[in-house]
C-alpha positions as CSV (number, residue, x, y, z in Angstrom):
1,W,12.9,1.7,-12.9
2,K,10.5,0.1,-10.5
3,A,8.4,3.3,-10.2
4,Y,8.5,3.6,-14.0
5,R,7.3,0.1,-14.5
6,Q,4.5,0.6,-12.0
7,G,3.5,3.8,-13.8
8,V,3.3,2.1,-17.1
9,L,1.3,-0.7,-15.7
10,V,-1.2,1.7,-14.1
11,D,-1.5,3.6,-17.3
12,L,-2.1,0.4,-19.3
13,L,-4.7,-0.9,-16.9
14,N,-6.5,2.5,-16.4
15,P,-9.8,2.4,-18.1
16,K,-10.1,6.2,-17.9
17,A,-7.3,6.6,-20.4
18,A,-8.9,4.3,-22.9
19,I,-12.3,6.1,-22.4
20,F,-10.5,9.5,-22.9
21,F,-8.9,8.4,-26.1
22,M,-12.1,6.8,-27.5
23,A,-14.1,9.9,-26.7
24,F,-11.6,12.6,-27.6
25,L,-9.5,11.5,-30.5
26,P,-12.2,10.5,-33.0
27,Q,-13.4,14.1,-33.1
28,F,-10.2,14.9,-35.0
29,V,-10.2,12.0,-37.4
30,R,-11.2,12.8,-41.0
31,P,-11.9,9.7,-43.2
32,E,-11.2,11.8,-46.3
33,H,-7.6,12.4,-45.2
34,G,-6.6,8.7,-45.2
35,A,-6.7,5.6,-43.1
36,V,-8.6,6.1,-39.9
37,P,-6.4,3.7,-37.8
38,L,-3.3,5.5,-38.9
39,Q,-4.8,8.9,-38.0
40,L,-5.8,7.6,-34.6
41,L,-2.2,6.2,-34.1
42,V,-0.6,9.5,-35.0
43,L,-2.9,11.5,-32.8
44,G,-2.3,9.1,-29.9
45,V,1.5,9.4,-30.4
46,L,1.2,13.2,-30.5
47,V,-0.7,13.2,-27.2
48,V,2.0,11.0,-25.6
49,V,4.9,13.1,-27.0
50,V,3.3,16.4,-25.7
51,A,2.6,14.8,-22.3
52,I,6.3,13.6,-22.0
53,I,7.6,17.1,-22.8
54,I,5.2,18.8,-20.4
55,E,5.7,16.3,-17.6
56,C,9.5,16.6,-17.9
57,I,9.2,20.4,-17.6
58,V,7.0,20.0,-14.5
59,V,9.4,17.5,-13.0
60,L,12.4,19.8,-13.5
61,L,10.5,22.8,-12.0
62,A,9.4,20.7,-9.1
63,A,13.1,19.6,-8.5
64,R,14.2,23.2,-8.5
65,A,11.4,24.2,-6.1
66,T,12.3,21.3,-3.8
67,Q,15.9,22.5,-3.8
68,A,14.8,26.0,-2.9
69,L,12.6,24.8,-0.1
70,R,15.3,22.6,1.4
71,A,17.8,25.4,1.1
72,N,15.6,27.9,3.0
73,P,13.7,26.4,6.0
74,A,12.0,29.7,6.6
75,I,10.1,29.5,3.3
76,S,9.2,25.9,4.0
77,Q,7.9,26.8,7.5
78,W,5.9,29.7,6.1
79,L,4.4,27.5,3.4
80,D,3.5,24.8,6.0
81,R,1.7,27.5,8.1
82,A,-0.1,29.0,5.1
83,L,-1.4,25.7,3.8
84,G,-2.3,24.5,7.3
85,S,-4.3,27.7,7.8
86,M,-6.0,27.2,4.5
87,L,-7.0,23.7,5.5
88,I,-8.3,24.8,8.9
89,A,-10.4,27.6,7.1
90,L,-11.8,25.1,4.7
91,G,-12.7,22.8,7.5
92,I,-14.5,25.6,9.4
93,R,-16.3,26.6,6.2
94,L,-17.4,23.0,5.7
95,G,-18.5,22.7,9.3
96,L,-20.6,25.8,9.1
97,S,-22.1,25.1,5.7
98,E,-25.8,24.1,5.5
99,R,-26.7,20.6,4.4
100,L,-28.7,20.2,1.3
């Protein structure tokens, strides 16, 4: 619950979320279809509901992936090596790139 409360607090105090909703949702509001505040509320609730569904699916898939990685150390070691190699390659590319 502590992590949940922290997440809610971060979301409420995050100005990017407010800017997103102020910039994105009004495009879909039609004054001729009824009260504008009600339309904004419905659209906001729909965004939250869809986000909850998608995020729950992502969490469940991540939990299954974690179980698979913990059950098979060889896959975990291969993944560590592959990602480490990718980071080294990106570092080399950055080091060799020309400055603007």
